[in-house]
C-alpha positions in Angstrom: 132.8 74.3 15.0 130.6 77.0 16.9 128.7 75.8 19.8 126.4 77.7 22.1 124.8 75.8 24.8 122.2 77.4 27.1 121.4 76.2 30.6 119.5 77.4 33.7 116.0 77.5 32.5 113.2 75.8 34.4 109.9 76.4 36.4 109.7 79.3 38.6 106.9 80.8 40.6 105.9 84.5 39.7 108.4 87.0 41.4 111.2 84.4 41.3 114.6 84.5 39.6 116.6 82.4 37.3 119.9 82.9 35.7 120.7 81.6 32.2 124.2 80.7 30.9 125.3 80.3 27.5 128.5 78.6 27.2 130.4 79.2 23.8 133.1 77.4 21.9 134.5 77.2 18.6 135.2 80.9 18.1 136.8 84.0 19.4 134.1 84.7 22.1 135.6 88.3 23.1 135.2 89.5 19.6 131.5 88.9 19.0 128.4 90.6 20.5 126.0 88.4 22.5 122.2 88.5 22.7 119.4 86.6 24.3 116.2 86.2 22.4 113.0 84.5 23.6 110.0 82.8 21.7 106.7 82.3 23.3 104.1 79.8 21.9 102.6 81.3 18.9 104.6 84.3 18.8 107.8 85.5 16.9 111.1 85.3 18.3 112.0 88.7 20.1 115.1 90.4 21.5 115.5 90.5 25.0 118.8 91.8 25.7 122.3 92.7 24.0 125.8 93.1 25.2 128.7 94.2 23.2 131.8 92.3 22.7 133.6 94.0 25.6 130.6 94.2 27.7 130.5 97.9 27.9 127.4 98.4 26.1 123.8 96.7 26.9 120.5 97.2 25.6 117.1 95.8 26.8 113.7 95.1 25.7 111.5 97.7 27.6 109.5 95.3 29.3 112.4 93.5 30.9 114.4 96.8 31.9 115.1 96.8 35.6 114.4 93.1 35.9 116.7 91.4 33.8 120.6 91.9 33.6 122.8 90.7 30.6 126.4 90.0 31.4 129.6 88.1 30.0 132.7 86.7 31.2 135.0 86.7 28.3 137.6 84.7 30.3 135.2 81.7 30.8 133.6 82.2 27.1 130.2 82.5 28.7 127.3 85.0 28.5 124.5 85.3 31.3 121.0 86.5 31.7 120.0 87.3 35.3 116.2 87.3 35.5 114.5 88.8 38.5 110.8 89.5 39.5 109.9 86.9 36.7 106.3 87.3 35.4 104.0 84.7 33.7 104.4 86.7 30.5 108.2 85.9 30.5 107.4 82.0 29.9 109.2 81.3 26.6 112.0 79.4 25.1 115.2 81.7 25.7 118.1 81.6 23.0 121.4 83.0 23.0 123.0 84.3 19.9 126.5 85.2 19.0 127.1 88.0 16.5 124.6 89.7 14.2 123.1 89.2 10.8 123.6 86.3 8.5 126.7 85.2 10.1 125.1 84.9 13.7 125.0 81.6 15.3 122.3 80.5 17.7 122.0 78.1 20.7 119.4 75.4 21.1 117.3 77.2 23.5 116.4 76.8 27.2 112.7 76.7 28.5 111.6 79.2 31.2 108.3 78.8 32.7 106.9 81.1 35.1 103.7 79.8 36.8 102.3 79.2 40.1 
């Protein structure tokens, strides 16, 4: 059974940092791409960052480039999203996704709130 469990969310002040983790099980982690998405209240879910199965290719939403870093540790079956210089507009539920298309799997999400 595929499981993706996000952690690391919370309340942080503007300019602060958080590191999200996505612990995976039930599949061969190293063979699948990983992505982080987010969904703010009243908005559609959007792609934030992507990393290839081997970690050699990454892509980011323009508004987070230079502030967020996606990474993965295939030995630990875990993906990460390091978020620095957080802004109020980064407030959302963050989800990790394994794979793409109709066979993708999603985690349950973790809340990130950026507020003073």
